[in-house]
C-alpha positions in Angstrom: 0.0 0.0 0.0 1.4 3.4 -1.0 0.3 7.0 -0.6 -0.3 9.4 -3.5 3.3 10.3 -3.6 4.6 6.7 -3.6 5.7 6.4 0.0 4.9 3.1 1.6 2.0 3.2 4.2 2.3 1.6 7.6 0.1 1.3 10.6 0.7 4.2 13.0 1.4 6.7 10.2 -0.1 10.1 10.7 -2.1 11.0 7.5 -4.0 13.9 6.0 -6.6 13.7 3.3 -10.0 14.9 2.2 -12.9 13.0 3.6 -16.7 13.0 3.3 -19.0 14.4 0.6 -17.8 18.0 1.2 -14.1 17.2 0.9 -13.2 18.3 4.4 -9.5 18.0 5.2 -8.9 15.8 8.2 -5.8 14.3 9.8 -5.6 11.1 11.7 -3.6 7.9 12.3 -3.8 4.7 10.2 -4.5 1.8 12.5 -5.5 -1.0 10.1 -4.3 -1.7 6.6 -5.9 -4.5 4.5 -3.1 -5.7 2.1 -4.1 -6.7 -1.4 -7.2 -4.4 -1.6 -7.2 -1.6 -4.2 -9.8 0.5 -2.4 -11.2 0.7 1.1 -7.9 -0.7 2.3 -7.4 1.2 5.6 -9.0 2.5 8.7 -8.1 6.0 10.1 -8.6 7.1 13.7 -9.3 10.9 13.8 -9.6 13.3 16.8 -12.8 15.3 16.9 -14.1 17.6 19.6 -15.2 15.4 22.5 -13.2 12.3 21.6 -12.1 10.3 18.6 -13.8 8.8 15.6 -13.0 5.9 13.4 -13.2 6.4 9.7 -13.5 3.0 8.0 -13.1 2.3 4.3 -10.4 4.8 3.4 -8.1 4.2 0.5 -4.4 4.7 1.2 -3.8 6.0 -2.4 -6.0 8.9 -1.7 -4.1 10.0 1.5 -0.9 11.8 2.2 1.6 11.0 4.9 1.5 14.0 7.2 5.3 14.3 7.4 5.4 14.6 3.6 2.6 17.1 3.5 4.3 19.2 6.1 7.7 19.0 4.3 5.9 20.2 1.1 4.5 23.3 2.6 7.4 24.1 5.0 9.7 26.8 3.5 13.0 25.4 2.4 15.7 27.0 4.5 19.3 26.7 3.5 22.1 27.3 5.9 25.0 29.4 4.7 28.2 29.2 6.6 30.5 32.1 6.2 34.2 31.4 6.5 36.3 34.3 7.6 40.1 34.3 7.5 42.1 36.3 9.9 43.5 39.5 8.4 47.1 39.3 7.4 49.6 41.7 8.8 50.8 44.5 6.5 53.8 43.7 4.4 57.0 45.8 4.4 55.9 47.5 1.2 52.6 48.7 2.6 52.6 51.9 4.6 50.4 52.5 7.5 49.2 56.0 8.0 48.7 57.0 11.6 45.4 58.8 12.4 45.6 62.6 12.2 45.0 64.3 15.5 42.7 67.3 15.3 
């Protein structure tokens, strides 16, 4: 069983998907996968106000792994490390001008 993006689905995965007739986006946890079935192949436990609810007959291929969904919307931050080299002392050919007193 694989999600829309090809990642393998496992029990305990946090998932996100559109459920119901109105296409409401809901997140939950897969707790049962029926191998070999093309549709209605997993059950998802979701949290709702006042408790939890079991959504039966979900299709893994219509869901996204929550980590993948988060990574897709999280801004990509690159770390740039600046390297600084110590200043070299002046050479004999360079002249240093002392500050002018006013």
